Each structure stands twice: as C-alpha cells, then as structure tokens.
PyMOL commands that place a pseudoatom at each C-alpha (Angstrom):
pseudoatom trace, name=CA, resn=MET, resi=1, chain=A, elem=C, hetatm=0, pos=[61.636, -113.867, 7.428]
pseudoatom trace, name=CA, resn=PRO, resi=2, chain=A, elem=C, hetatm=0, pos=[59.053, -112.019, 5.355]
pseudoatom trace, name=CA, resn=PRO, resi=3, chain=A, elem=C, hetatm=0, pos=[56.537, -114.068, 3.368]
pseudoatom trace, name=CA, resn=SER, resi=4, chain=A, elem=C, hetatm=0, pos=[58.038, -113.022, 0.009]
pseudoatom trace, name=CA, resn=ASP, resi=5, chain=A, elem=C, hetatm=0, pos=[61.453, -114.457, 0.986]
pseudoatom trace, name=CA, resn=PHE, resi=6, chain=A, elem=C, hetatm=0, pos=[59.809, -117.629, 2.262]
pseudoatom trace, name=CA, resn=PHE, resi=7, chain=A, elem=C, hetatm=0, pos=[57.950, -118.219, -1.011]
pseudoatom trace, name=CA, resn=ALA, resi=8, chain=A, elem=C, hetatm=0, pos=[61.064, -117.441, -3.057]
pseudoatom trace, name=CA, resn=LEU, resi=9, chain=A, elem=C, hetatm=0, pos=[63.025, -119.962, -0.960]
pseudoatom trace, name=CA, resn=LEU, resi=10, chain=A, elem=C, hetatm=0, pos=[60.227, -122.490, -1.444]
pseudoatom trace, name=CA, resn=VAL, resi=11, chain=A, elem=C, hetatm=0, pos=[60.403, -122.052, -5.240]
pseudoatom trace, name=CA, resn=TYR, resi=12, chain=A, elem=C, hetatm=0, pos=[64.205, -122.378, -5.273]
pseudoatom trace, name=CA, resn=LEU, resi=13, chain=A, elem=C, hetatm=0, pos=[64.098, -125.510, -3.143]
pseudoatom trace, name=CA, resn=GLY, resi=14, chain=A, elem=C, hetatm=0, pos=[61.474, -126.986, -5.461]
pseudoatom trace, name=CA, resn=LEU, resi=15, chain=A, elem=C, hetatm=0, pos=[63.669, -126.302, -8.490]
pseudoatom trace, name=CA, resn=LEU, resi=16, chain=A, elem=C, hetatm=0, pos=[66.715, -127.780, -6.761]
pseudoatom trace, name=CA, resn=LEU, resi=17, chain=A, elem=C, hetatm=0, pos=[64.788, -130.899, -5.767]
pseudoatom trace, name=CA, resn=THR, resi=18, chain=A, elem=C, hetatm=0, pos=[63.472, -131.299, -9.321]
pseudoatom trace, name=CA, resn=ILE, resi=19, chain=A, elem=C, hetatm=0, pos=[66.978, -131.028, -10.773]
pseudoatom trace, name=CA, resn=CYS, resi=20, chain=A, elem=C, hetatm=0, pos=[68.403, -133.449, -8.196]
pseudoatom trace, name=CA, resn=ILE, resi=21, chain=A, elem=C, hetatm=0, pos=[65.806, -136.050, -9.222]
pseudoatom trace, name=CA, resn=TYR, resi=22, chain=A, elem=C, hetatm=0, pos=[65.516, -135.372, -12.970]
pseudoatom trace, name=CA, resn=VAL, resi=23, chain=A, elem=C, hetatm=0, pos=[69.213, -135.416, -13.914]
pseudoatom trace, name=CA, resn=PRO, resi=24, chain=A, elem=C, hetatm=0, pos=[70.108, -138.826, -12.388]
pseudoatom trace, name=CA, resn=VAL, resi=25, chain=A, elem=C, hetatm=0, pos=[66.941, -140.419, -13.781]
pseudoatom trace, name=CA, resn=LYS, resi=26, chain=A, elem=C, hetatm=0, pos=[67.764, -139.168, -17.291]
pseudoatom trace, name=CA, resn=MET, resi=27, chain=A, elem=C, hetatm=0, pos=[71.373, -140.381, -16.994]
pseudoatom trace, name=CA, resn=VAL, resi=28, chain=A, elem=C, hetatm=0, pos=[70.295, -143.867, -15.908]
pseudoatom trace, name=CA, resn=ALA, resi=29, chain=A, elem=C, hetatm=0, pos=[67.758, -144.036, -18.748]
pseudoatom trace, name=CA, resn=LYS, resi=30, chain=A, elem=C, hetatm=0, pos=[70.463, -143.058, -21.253]
pseudoatom trace, name=CA, resn=PHE, resi=31, chain=A, elem=C, hetatm=0, pos=[72.868, -145.747, -19.987]
pseudoatom trace, name=CA, resn=ARG, resi=32, chain=A, elem=C, hetatm=0, pos=[70.118, -148.391, -20.072]
pseudoatom trace, name=CA, resn=ARG, resi=33, chain=A, elem=C, hetatm=0, pos=[69.238, -147.436, -23.659]
pseudoatom trace, name=CA, resn=ILE, resi=34, chain=A, elem=C, hetatm=0, pos=[72.907, -147.727, -24.703]
pseudoatom trace, name=CA, resn=ARG, resi=35, chain=A, elem=C, hetatm=0, pos=[73.252, -151.149, -23.068]
pseudoatom trace, name=CA, resn=LYS, resi=36, chain=A, elem=C, hetatm=0, pos=[70.013, -152.356, -24.654]
pseudoatom trace, name=CA, resn=SER, resi=37, chain=A, elem=C, hetatm=0, pos=[71.105, -151.236, -28.121]
pseudoatom trace, name=CA, resn=ARG, resi=38, chain=A, elem=C, hetatm=0, pos=[74.138, -153.530, -27.883]
pseudoatom trace, name=CA, resn=THR, resi=39, chain=A, elem=C, hetatm=0, pos=[72.059, -156.667, -27.325]
pseudoatom trace, name=CA, resn=HIS, resi=40, chain=A, elem=C, hetatm=0, pos=[68.669, -155.988, -28.964]
pseudoatom trace, name=CA, resn=LEU, resi=41, chain=A, elem=C, hetatm=0, pos=[68.666, -155.808, -32.747]
pseudoatom trace, name=CA, resn=THR, resi=42, chain=A, elem=C, hetatm=0, pos=[66.085, -155.311, -35.475]
pseudoatom trace, name=CA, resn=CYS, resi=43, chain=A, elem=C, hetatm=0, pos=[66.767, -157.030, -38.782]
pseudoatom trace, name=CA, resn=ARG, resi=44, chain=A, elem=C, hetatm=0, pos=[67.245, -154.624, -41.683]
pseudoatom trace, name=CA, resn=ILE, resi=45, chain=A, elem=C, hetatm=0, pos=[65.704, -157.076, -44.177]
pseudoatom trace, name=CA, resn=CYS, resi=46, chain=A, elem=C, hetatm=0, pos=[62.617, -158.509, -42.478]
pseudoatom trace, name=CA, resn=GLY, resi=47, chain=A, elem=C, hetatm=0, pos=[62.187, -156.240, -39.429]
pseudoatom trace, name=CA, resn=PHE, resi=48, chain=A, elem=C, hetatm=0, pos=[62.308, -159.133, -36.937]
pseudoatom trace, name=CA, resn=ARG, resi=49, chain=A, elem=C, hetatm=0, pos=[63.400, -158.089, -33.424]
pseudoatom trace, name=CA, resn=PHE, resi=50, chain=A, elem=C, hetatm=0, pos=[65.836, -160.420, -31.702]
pseudoatom trace, name=CA, resn=LEU, resi=51, chain=A, elem=C, hetatm=0, pos=[68.598, -160.672, -29.125]
pseudoatom trace, name=CA, resn=ARG, resi=52, chain=A, elem=C, hetatm=0, pos=[72.163, -160.754, -30.407]
pseudoatom trace, name=CA, resn=ARG, resi=53, chain=A, elem=C, hetatm=0, pos=[73.657, -164.119, -29.532]
pseudoatom trace, name=CA, resn=ASP, resi=54, chain=A, elem=C, hetatm=0, pos=[76.637, -164.173, -31.888]
pseudoatom trace, name=CA, resn=ALA, resi=55, chain=A, elem=C, hetatm=0, pos=[79.191, -161.529, -32.836]
pseudoatom trace, name=CA, resn=GLU, resi=56, chain=A, elem=C, hetatm=0, pos=[77.742, -161.109, -36.339]
pseudoatom trace, name=CA, resn=GLY, resi=57, chain=A, elem=C, hetatm=0, pos=[74.131, -160.546, -35.320]
pseudoatom trace, name=CA, resn=THR, resi=58, chain=A, elem=C, hetatm=0, pos=[72.571, -163.091, -37.694]
pseudoatom trace, name=CA, resn=CYS, resi=59, chain=A, elem=C, hetatm=0, pos=[68.782, -162.864, -37.863]
pseudoatom trace, name=CA, resn=PRO, resi=60, chain=A, elem=C, hetatm=0, pos=[67.124, -166.118, -36.713]
pseudoatom trace, name=CA, resn=HIS, resi=61, chain=A, elem=C, hetatm=0, pos=[64.138, -165.449, -38.980]
pseudoatom trace, name=CA, resn=CYS, resi=62, chain=A, elem=C, hetatm=0, pos=[65.722, -164.780, -42.398]
pseudoatom trace, name=CA, resn=GLN, resi=63, chain=A, elem=C, hetatm=0, pos=[69.383, -165.662, -41.657]
pseudoatom trace, name=CA, resn=SER, resi=64, chain=A, elem=C, hetatm=0, pos=[70.740, -162.325, -42.937]
pseudoatom trace, name=CA, resn=ARG, resi=65, chain=A, elem=C, hetatm=0, pos=[73.720, -160.672, -41.281]
pseudoatom trace, name=CA, resn=ASN, resi=66, chain=A, elem=C, hetatm=0, pos=[72.996, -157.329, -39.692]
for i in range(1, 66): cmd.bond("trace and resi %d" % i, "trace and resi %d" % (i + 1))
show_as sticks, trace
zoom trace
C-alpha cells in the first residue's frame, strides 16, 4: 500500500469515526431538550423558571397560567 493510499484511508476513517460519534450525540441531545421542554417552564408574565407540576402550568410565583 503506497503512502498516499494509507493517508487517504486514515482521513476517511477519521471522518467515519467523527460521524459515528457526532450523529448519536446530537440525537440524544435533541431528545433530552424535547423532554426537558415538557417539564421545565418559564412564566410569560414574571419570567420565573419552574417545573410543571399540574396540567395547566400555573406559575408558583405570580399564579398566572402559562
């Protein structure tokens, strides 16, 4: 195997390894962000951040419905 083929193979393997690591990490981050957005809310009136405990998402700080 000539050196030029070896270095080309090395570059292709590096790209493949990067893709095999990058894509699953980005997918997991996206799913975690979606799950977090269902439970973590920010009040539209006062800006207080809180966890949703009821179906309506009532702010514990100013009692407004979000």
